[in-house]
TORKEKOL-926437 format. One record per residue: x, y, z of N, C-alpha, C in turn. Coordinates in pm, whole numbers, plus 50000, padded with zeros to 5 digits. Atoms other than C-alpha are relative to their C-alpha. Layout:
N
nx/ny/nz/cax/cay/caz/cx/cy/cz
X/Y/Z/X/Y/Z/X/Y/Z
...
//
This chain:
262
nx/ny/nz/cax/cay/caz/cx/cy/cz
49950/49874/49944/22808/07588/38207/50078/49971/50128
49919/50018/49880/23085/07608/38466/49934/50069/50117
50052/49936/49880/22995/07695/38819/50109/50082/50066
49902/49911/49938/23163/07981/39005/50068/49931/50117
49943/50066/49883/23212/07767/39312/50042/49859/49962
49954/50134/50027/23422/07456/39286/49924/49903/50089
50071/50102/49923/23288/07126/39420/50044/50001/50145
49953/49990/49863/23505/07161/39728/49982/50143/50049
50019/49864/49950/23429/07461/39951/50134/50074/50005
49878/49919/50002/23681/07742/39921/50026/50058/50138
49963/49934/49875/23870/07873/40220/50000/50151/49978
49996/49855/50011/23875/08243/40297/50125/50049/49930
49874/49960/50064/24238/08267/40190/49994/49977/49849
50010/50029/50143/24161/08105/39854/49909/50102/49930
50091/49900/50058/23871/08343/39792/50071/50134/49985
49929/49874/50005/24085/08644/39877/50109/50000/49893
49894/50007/50100/24366/08523/39652/49945/50024/49860
50061/49981/50131/24134/08507/39350/49952/50143/49983
50056/49864/50010/23957/08835/39424/50110/50105/49993
49892/49902/49999/24280/09021/39499/50079/49998/49869
49929/50008/50128/24442/08896/39177/49927/50081/49893
50078/49919/50094/24158/09048/38975/50014/50148/50033
49988/49861/49960/24172/09370/39178/50136/50058/49969
49865/49953/50030/24548/09398/39144/50018/50022/49851
49991/49984/50145/24519/09345/38770/49931/50127/49952
50071/49877/50037/24262/09624/38741/50081/50122/50039
49919/49887/49954/24484/09856/38944/50122/50019/49911
49882/49991/50086/24790/09775/38734/49965/50046/49859
50044/49963/50135/24586/09837/38418/49944/50141/49993
50045/49862/50000/24490/10189/38522/49855/50020/50038
50139/49988/49960/24143/10119/38662/49981/50092/50120
50030/49911/49888/23972/10347/38911/50000/49923/50131
49995/50061/49869/24001/10280/39284/49865/49941/50038
50132/50052/49962/23626/10241/39333/49966/49875/49922
50024/50121/50079/23620/09982/39055/50073/49881/50063
49924/50106/49934/23891/09780/39231/49928/49951/50125
50067/50037/49874/23712/09788/39567/49869/49928/49975
50129/50063/50030/23374/09702/39418/50018/49861/49942
49977/50129/50064/23513/09418/39206/50045/49895/50102
49950/50094/49900/23705/09254/39492/49889/49959/50096
50110/50030/49908/23405/09279/39724/49897/49907/49936
50101/50083/50068/23163/09130/39470/50049/49857/49979
49947/50135/50022/23392/08838/39388/50003/49921/50130
49996/50068/49870/23441/08756/39756/49861/49949/50040
50136/50040/49964/23065/08748/39816/49949/49891/49907
50047/50100/50096/23001/08547/39498/50063/49863/50026
49931/50126/49978/23255/08281/39600/49975/49940/50138
50041/50065/49876/23102/08219/39940/50022/50077/50127
49979/49922/49878/23204/08493/40184/49868/50060/50047
50120/49937/49945/22937/08629/40416/50013/50152/50001
49977/49855/49998/23095/08974/40431/50142/50026/49952
49868/49964/50050/23389/09150/40267/50021/50149/50015
49961/49860/49987/23569/09477/40339/50130/50020/49922
49886/49977/50088/23814/09624/40089/50045/50145/50010
49941/49867/50001/24049/09921/40108/50113/50002/49899
49899/49993/50105/24263/10032/39816/50044/50144/49978
49945/49875/50049/24491/10320/39725/50086/49967/49879
49932/50019/50127/24719/10363/39427/50105/49889/50000
49896/50103/49996/24987/10120/39547/49978/49896/50110
50028/50094/49892/24814/09912/39814/49858/49949/49989
50131/50064/49998/24526/09665/39819/49991/49917/50127
50020/50072/49875/24396/09538/40152/49855/49954/50006
50135/50056/49996/24096/09309/40196/49988/49901/50116
50031/50096/49895/23933/09107/40470/49858/49949/49981
50134/50056/50017/23633/08876/40475/49964/49913/50120
50054/50089/49899/23415/08677/40709/49922/49890/49931
50068/50113/50059/23298/08329/40616/49870/49970/50076
50126/50033/49931/22951/08190/40701/50020/49931/50134
49976/50069/49873/23105/07978/40978/50067/50090/50105
49941/49906/49907/23251/08289/41143/50150/50018/49989
49856/49985/50018/23612/08238/41037/50030/50122/49914
49961/49879/50072/23800/08535/40896/50131/49977/49925
49875/50003/50077/24080/08595/40648/50032/50142/49958
49955/49868/50041/24286/08897/40556/50113/49987/49900
49895/50000/50102/24517/08986/40271/50041/50144/49973
49949/49868/50036/24738/09282/40188/50105/49984/49890
49903/50005/50110/24926/09338/39862/50048/50141/49969
49941/49873/50042/25163/09619/39780/50031/49992/49851
49978/49996/50144/25173/09713/39412/50110/50101/49973
49884/49913/50020/25517/09851/39332/50005/50059/49860
49992/49953/50137/25483/09881/38956/49896/50108/49975
50093/49893/50035/25326/10200/38821/49894/49946/49906
50110/50043/50085/24989/10156/38655/50026/50040/49855
49992/49974/50143/25003/10128/38277/49860/49984/49942
50137/50003/50047/24670/10218/38122/49988/49901/49885
50025/50102/50101/24545/09920/37922/49851/49967/50004
50145/50015/49997/24175/09940/37843/49956/49861/49957
50036/50135/50043/24170/09604/37667/50014/49901/50115
49980/50087/49885/24312/09430/37973/49893/50025/50107
50108/49968/49906/24059/09613/38191/49871/49932/49959
50123/50063/50049/23779/09484/37973/50002/49849/50022
49987/50144/49977/23909/09126/37997/49981/49965/50147
50013/50024/49856/23937/09147/38377/49856/50024/50047
50141/49977/49966/23585/09292/38403/49914/49881/49957
50073/50118/50046/23458/08997/38200/50019/49884/50098
49972/50107/49903/23628/08755/38441/49921/50023/50127
50076/49968/49878/23470/08934/38736/49851/49969/49982
50143/50025/50025/23123/08917/38582/49972/49850/49989
50020/50144/50015/23164/08550/38491/50009/49929/50135
49991/50059/49866/23275/08464/38845/49872/50026/50080
50120/49963/49923/22979/08649/38996/49875/49933/49945
50117/50062/50062/22736/08494/38747/50005/49849/50004
49989/50144/49994/22861/08140/38806/50043/49936/49870
49959/50053/50130/23004/08101/38455/50148/49962/49994
49857/50034/49993/23367/08058/38561/50028/49940/50136
49971/50066/49873/23488/07817/38825/50118/50065/50069
49888/49946/49923/23722/07924/39103/50130/49929/49963
49879/50074/50037/23964/07651/38991/50060/50052/49870
49951/49950/50128/23988/07800/38641/50032/50147/50002
49983/49854/49995/23999/08162/38753/50146/50044/49994
49861/49952/50006/24378/08192/38817/50058/49996/49860
49948/50009/50135/24459/08072/38466/49938/50108/49911
50066/49896/50079/24201/08308/38314/50055/50139/50031
49945/49871/49960/24341/08601/38513/50140/50018/49941
49864/49991/50056/24700/08525/38408/49996/50023/49850
50013/49983/50145/24591/08500/38044/49956/50142/49967
50049/49864/50024/24406/08832/38067/50112/50102/50020
49892/49906/49972/24712/09006/38215/50106/50002/49890
49901/50007/50107/24923/08894/37919/49940/50029/49863
50069/49984/50127/24666/08969/37651/50025/50137/49939
49987/49877/50075/24709/09233/37381/49896/49999/49888
50103/49998/50104/24434/09347/37141/50059/50010/49860
49935/49981/50129/24688/09402/36863/50147/49962/50012
49856/50032/49993/25046/09304/36770/50079/50117/50056
49923/49895/49935/25309/09497/36963/50059/50098/49899
49939/49912/50099/25464/09635/36644/49905/50111/49956
50097/49901/50045/25141/09823/36571/50004/50127/50084
49990/49880/49917/25213/10062/36859/50097/50102/49940
49904/49906/50059/25499/10213/36656/49934/50093/49898
50071/49905/50089/25293/10349/36364/49892/50078/50073
50101/49928/49922/25024/10438/36619/50059/50123/50069
49934/49888/49935/25265/10656/36819/50044/50106/49901
49956/49905/50102/25403/10813/36501/49882/50082/49947
50118/49929/50049/25055/10899/36371/49945/50096/50103
50049/49912/49894/24954/11042/36708/50081/50129/50006
49915/49882/49993/25252/11277/36724/49985/50086/49875
50013/49924/50125/25220/11375/36357/49867/50073/49993
50132/49938/50006/24847/11444/36386/49992/50122/50090
50004/49885/49910/24889/11673/36687/50090/50113/49948
49912/49896/50054/25179/11856/36520/49929/50079/49891
50075/49932/50106/24963/11935/36216/49882/50076/50059
50116/49936/49936/24662/12014/36437/50037/50133/50064
49957/49879/49931/24861/12277/36627/50080/50094/49910
49947/49899/50091/24967/12465/36317/50119/49959/49917
49886/50043/50079/25246/12260/36166/49960/49961/49858
50026/50046/50136/25277/12169/35799/50034/49851/49988
49976/50143/50021/25332/11828/35644/50140/49959/50043
49862/50029/49959/25707/11843/35702/50009/49989/50152
50000/50007/49854/25646/11914/36070/49935/49871/50048
50065/50125/49964/25409/11617/36084/50093/49881/49984
49904/50107/50022/25675/11390/35937/50107/50001/50108
49898/49986/49896/25931/11524/36184/49948/49947/50134
50059/50046/49874/25698/11467/36481/49976/49850/49998
50021/50144/50012/25614/11119/36352/50126/49920/50024
49872/50068/49980/25981/11020/36344/50038/50001/50149
49970/49992/49856/26028/11143/36701/49905/49910/50078
50097/50089/49934/25709/10957/36801/50044/49855/49994
49947/50136/50010/25865/10634/36672/50107/49975/50106
49894/50013/49899/26167/10694/36896/49940/49989/50140
50060/50000/49867/25945/10763/37198/49934/49866/50031
50062/50131/49979/25751/10440/37152/50109/49894/50019
49890/50094/49983/26080/10249/37113/50056/50008/50141
49949/49984/49863/26208/10395/37441/49902/49945/50102
50101/50052/49907/25880/10305/37609/50000/49848/50003
50003/50146/50006/25893/09945/37490/50128/49936/50050
49872/50056/49957/26256/09900/37590/50053/50071/50125
49960/49932/49877/26257/10083/37922/50067/49901/50094
49929/50085/49905/26508/09937/38167/49927/49997/50133
50070/50015/49873/26367/09803/38492/50058/50089/50109
49937/49919/49896/26614/10015/38689/49947/50144/50001
50053/49865/50007/26439/10335/38576/49858/50003/50057
50137/49982/49956/26137/10446/38771/49927/50088/49900
50081/49932/50100/25853/10619/38592/50040/50146/49982
49963/49859/50008/25965/10973/38674/50129/50018/49922
49872/49991/50070/26323/10919/38559/49983/49968/49852
50024/50036/50140/26202/10750/38242/49932/50115/49926
50071/49891/50066/25967/11040/38166/50094/50115/49966
49902/49895/50027/26250/11294/38198/50089/49962/49882
49911/50043/50107/26479/11091/37972/49928/49995/49866
50078/50006/50124/26206/11031/37714/49972/50140/49946
50027/49863/50042/26111/11399/37708/50126/50069/49949
49874/49940/50043/26475/11506/37682/50042/49947/49863
49963/50060/50129/26544/11261/37397/49909/50052/49889
50093/49949/50101/26230/11375/37215/50030/50145/49964
49967/49861/50027/26326/11740/37253/50127/50014/49918
49874/49994/50074/26681/11684/37132/49980/49956/49855
50023/50050/50137/26568/11480/36830/49916/50098/49918
50083/49902/50071/26302/11737/36741/50085/50117/49952
49914/49887/50037/26559/12019/36743/50096/49961/49887
49905/50044/50103/26809/11818/36537/49931/49980/49866
50072/50019/50126/26546/11724/36277/49961/50133/49937
50027/49867/50053/26445/12087/36242/50127/50059/49940
49871/49949/50047/26812/12179/36205/50041/49935/49868
49966/50071/50124/26854/11916/35933/49906/50033/49886
50091/49959/50106/26563/12064/35741/49884/49905/49975
50113/50092/50019/26320/11776/35779/49870/50068/50041
50116/49923/49956/26077/11995/35975/50024/50148/49979
49988/49857/50025/26004/12364/35933/49981/50085/50125
50034/49921/49881/25867/12482/36268/50017/49913/50124
49971/50081/49881/25988/12366/36608/49881/49987/50093
50107/50001/49900/25688/12460/36822/49896/49890/49977
50100/50107/50018/25425/12232/36660/50060/49860/50011
49936/50131/49987/25676/11946/36648/50013/49963/50147
49988/50026/49857/25745/11979/37020/49864/49970/50062
50134/50023/49944/25373/12004/37100/49949/49862/49962
50046/50131/50045/25296/11696/36892/50063/49886/50075
49932/50107/49926/25557/11486/37069/49966/50004/50148
50040/49990/49860/25460/11619/37411/49869/49925/50025
50130/50063/49982/25107/11490/37358/50008/49849/50016
49983/50145/49984/25241/11134/37341/50024/49965/50147
49964/50027/49861/25358/11166/37703/49896/50047/50101
50096/49942/49906/25068/11359/37857/49912/49890/50061
50082/50104/49935/24890/11135/38117/49853/50043/50012
50137/49948/49998/24542/11252/38018/49899/49905/50062
50096/50096/49946/24351/10933/38096/50022/49977/50149
49970/50016/49858/24529/10892/38429/49944/50117/50081
50056/49883/49931/24425/11246/38524/49848/49990/50009
50145/50020/49997/24066/11167/38428/49958/49900/50106
50031/50100/49896/24069/10858/38650/50018/50059/50140
49980/49936/49870/24205/11069/38936/49879/50084/50038
50119/49920/49973/23912/11307/38906/49879/49911/50030
50111/50093/49974/23669/11014/38892/50010/49940/50140
49981/50051/49864/23820/10874/39211/49957/50104/50103
50037/49895/49906/23776/11208/39386/49849/50021/50002
50145/49982/50007/23418/11247/39264/49927/49880/50060
50060/50120/49943/23349/10891/39377/50020/49986/50150
49982/50003/49856/23452/10971/39734/50135/49948/50046
49867/50048/49964/23803/10822/39725/50099/50116/49992
49922/49876/50006/23969/11153/39806/50149/49975/50013
49858/50027/49980/24299/11009/39928/50064/49949/49872
49946/50056/50123/24356/10802/39615/49995/50102/49887
50012/49900/50104/24230/11081/39392/50109/50106/50010
49895/49899/49981/24470/11336/39541/50137/49941/49967
49872/50065/50031/24759/11088/39516/50021/49989/49850
49988/50013/50145/24685/11030/39149/50015/50135/49932
49983/49866/50055/24648/11401/39077/50145/50047/50019
49862/49961/49974/24987/11462/39241/50096/49925/49908
49915/50077/50091/25140/11183/39034/49995/50058/49859
50014/49940/50133/25002/11338/38714/50073/50134/49992
49932/49871/49999/25133/11681/38813/50152/49981/50001
49856/50028/50000/25477/11534/38887/50046/49954/49862
49965/50044/50136/25477/11361/38547/50005/50119/49905
50001/49881/50084/25385/11690/38381/50125/50084/50025
49879/49924/49967/25671/11860/38566/50124/49933/49941
49886/50070/50058/25914/11588/38452/50005/50017/49848
50005/49976/50145/25797/11631/38091/50055/50139/49969
49952/49863/50021/25853/12006/38115/50150/50011/50025
49857/49996/49968/26194/11952/38275/50083/49941/49886
49926/50064/50109/26307/11716/37997/50006/50086/49876
50001/49916/50120/26199/11943/37712/50077/50130/50023
49927/49877/49970/26337/12253/37885/50150/49976/49995
49857/50032/50005/26675/12084/37928/50048/49988/49855
49963/50013/50141/26679/11998/37557/50008/50136/49932
49999/49866/50060/26592/12356/37460/50118/50083/50048
49886/49926/49947/26856/12501/37690/50131/49950/49939
49877/50059/50053/27117/12263/37549/50018/50028/49851
49988/49993/50146/27037/12282/37177/49908/50102/49936
50097/49907/50058/26775/12552/37136/50062/50102/49906
49934/49902/50086/27028/12789/36977/50019/49952/49858
49979/50053/50135/27059/12558/36675/49890/50038/49904
50111/49970/50090/26718/12660/36542/49968/50149/49998
50021/49855/50002/26749/13034/36595/50061/50059/49875
//
């Protein structure tokens, strides 16, 4: 069994680098703020720190520790990329954290394990396309659509997943959400006009559900209930802004082409 601590004693900076990498990965994967702070603190103590203090919000991770000899170290990382919820990656990072704390993973091997976890996928990327199509189709039928409406929503869902997988780096999350919602609305209207679908409303609802940040909103509430009010409010505001951008995109599509289905 590997030991959490390498044969050579780790410096405070080295401990913080490992702990912050795990914490940053959890934050980027959509984890809760209290999970990030707790994980970073536990790893620091497990790797030899006498005390650790961690502060985290949605786009910033700051940590400091004190070593047994009295020396200190500090680290601050700004996370510019928006969190993309990835439960599989969260589970892999939690495993790394537990193994480090239990002495089953060495500090020397931790960076490689973290990098591998951040690149891991539980399924082939192509599988997200039928998944998105089925999600949109299922919600369209659930909200009163017929089979034709389900097929129409599924086709639009494929487009939405394609846009998500090929998003340009120059687009921030808000701009991308507006464009995706607008494209989905336009395609839904055109497919109804072509006779593929029968009812516009369930098709629009089904495709909207692909964009709704439901899990992110749940994490925001968990942060607030856990005492991280600042981060919770920031995440709630982000979810509300995303909802507004979704509404703006679909409304623009309806104003532009809504007359085609009347």
